[in-house]
N, C-alpha and C positions, 0 to 999 in steps of 0.2 A: 416433405420437408427435407432440405438438403443438410449435409453435415455442417456446412458453413453457417447455416441459420441456427442449427441446434447448438453448435459451439459458441456462436455469438450470444445466444440467450443465456448461457451460464458463464460467460467470460468475465462478468463482473465479480464472480467468486474468487478469481485470482488475486486482485488487489485486496479484497475484503478478507480472504483467508490469510494471506501473508501479513496483512495489517494486524489482524487479531493475534496471530502468533507472535509478532514482534512486540506489540503493546502488552500482551499478557506476560511475555517473557521479561519485558522491562519492569513491570510492576512486581513480578515474582522475584526478580533479581534484587530489587530494592528491599523487599521483605526479607529475603534470604540473607542478604548482606548484613542487615541489622541483627537478625536472629543469631547468626553464627559469628558475629564480630570479625568479619573478614579484614585483612590488612588493606591498607590503602592501595598497595600495588595490585592485589588480587581484584579489588573493585574496579580499578582503572583498566585492567586487562579485560574484564567482562564488559565494561562500558565501551571499550574500543571495538569489541566484536559487535555489539549492538549498533554502534554508530556506523559500522561498515555495512550493515544490513538495511539501514533506513533508505538509501537511494534506490533500493529494489522496488519500493512501493510506487513512486510516481512512474518508474519505468514500466512496471506491470500495467499501470493505467494507460500509458502511452501505447503499449502493445495492444491493449483492447481497443483503443481509439483507431489505430491503423487497421486492425482487423475489421472493426465495424464499418469504417469508411470504405474499405475495399469491398466488403459485402454489399454495402449500399450501392456502390458504383456498378458492381456486377449485376445486381438486381435491376437497376435502371437499364443496363444494356440488354438484359433478357427481355424487358418489357418494351423496348424500343419498337415503335410501329404498331403497338397494340394499345388498348385502353390503359392509361397510366394509373398505377395504384399508389397514390400518395401515402396511404396508411402504411404500406410496406416499407417505403423509403424512410418515413419518419421513425418507424420501429427500429430500423437498422442504425439510423443516426442516434437514436436514443441509447442504444447499446454502447455506441462509441463514446458518447458523453458521460454515460453512467460509469463506465470503467475509469475514465479520467477523474471524475469526481471522487470516487472511492479511493483511488490511489493517492491523490493529493490530500484528501481528508485524513487518511491514516498516517501519511507521512508527517503532517503537521502535529498530530497527536503524539506520534513516536518521538518527534523532535522535542516537544514540550517535556515529555517524560525524561528524555535524555538530559535536557538542560537542568531539570530539577535534580536529577541524580548527580550531575556535575557540581551543582551548587552545594548539595549535601556533602560531596566528597571534599570540596574546598573548605566547607565548614569544619569537617573532621580534621583536616590539615591545620587550620587556624587554631583549633582547640589544642592540638598536639604541640604546636610551637609555643604556646603561652605557658 
């Protein structure tokens, strides 16, 4: 087993790991902000940091896609002229699509959490102005 194959097998952990960190951080931030009665400015600053991290998720999925496709093409080149192993090619394409899926899925979840927190922040602002 080559390094590329080993790395491709666990590459889906990159978007999943980053996604879990960002989503858990967003939920924890919401809980902490309510518990400590943070000011609007402090909550907005924390949300801005989280919003800046969200684009990393689909980009990590795209990185996995490119790596998986390169690995599949290299595998096909190595097998050229011999008996073609379709299962090996499908496995490598599966890694590529798997990382894309997890990157996009966690990005959507993180965006929903972000939007909920923005709505809560606007609700706090509306209550303060009345």
